[in-house]
C-alpha positions in Angstrom: 170.8 9.8 105.6 172.7 6.7 104.6 173.7 8.3 101.3 175.4 11.3 103.0 179.2 10.8 102.8 182.2 12.8 104.2 183.4 15.3 101.6 180.0 16.0 100.1 179.1 19.6 99.6 176.3 21.5 101.4 174.4 21.7 98.0 174.6 17.9 97.5 173.3 17.3 101.0 170.4 19.8 100.5 169.5 18.1 97.2 169.4 14.7 99.0 167.4 16.0 101.9 164.9 18.1 99.9 166.1 21.6 100.7 167.7 23.8 103.3 168.1 22.8 107.0 165.6 23.8 109.6 168.3 24.8 112.1 171.9 25.8 111.9 174.6 26.1 114.6 177.8 28.0 113.8 180.3 26.3 116.0 183.0 28.9 115.1 180.9 31.6 116.7 179.9 29.3 119.7 183.4 28.1 120.3 184.2 24.8 122.1 185.7 21.5 121.1 183.9 21.1 117.8 185.3 24.4 116.5 188.8 23.2 117.6 188.2 20.0 115.6 187.6 22.0 112.4 183.8 21.7 112.5 182.3 25.0 111.4 178.5 24.3 111.0 176.0 21.8 112.2 172.8 21.7 110.3 169.6 19.9 111.3 166.9 18.6 109.0 163.6 17.2 110.3 160.6 15.8 108.5 157.9 13.1 108.9 159.3 11.1 111.7 163.0 11.4 110.8 165.8 13.8 111.8 169.3 14.2 110.5 172.2 16.3 111.8 175.2 17.0 109.5 178.4 18.7 110.5 180.3 20.7 108.0 183.9 22.0 107.8 184.7 25.7 107.1 184.6 25.0 103.4 181.1 23.5 103.7 182.0 19.9 103.1 180.5 17.1 105.2 182.6 16.0 108.2 180.0 13.7 109.8 176.3 12.9 109.8 173.9 11.2 112.2 170.2 10.6 112.5 167.4 8.3 111.7 163.7 7.6 112.0 161.7 7.8 115.1 159.8 4.7 116.0 156.0 5.2 115.7 153.9 4.2 118.7 151.8 1.1 118.4 148.0 1.2 118.3 147.6 0.5 122.1 150.0 3.3 123.0 148.0 5.7 120.8 144.8 4.5 122.4 146.2 5.1 125.9 147.4 8.6 125.0 143.9 9.5 123.8 142.4 8.3 127.1 144.7 10.4 129.2 
């Protein structure tokens, strides 16, 4: 996620993240403030404890990206979840 930069193309982001997004929102169709700010698409990637959301302009260049890794529960938390 840290390697994604504004201005990158959708193809460059897909290459970094290992393929196409798992979810896409078309803000132009949905309307609202993001569409008014020039954000056309928001794409979501998720895999093995990490998630990334990337917003793209109408010409499919990165406007912004956010995400990160989920923290994994410790051994005691996992034990308690098995006992419930």
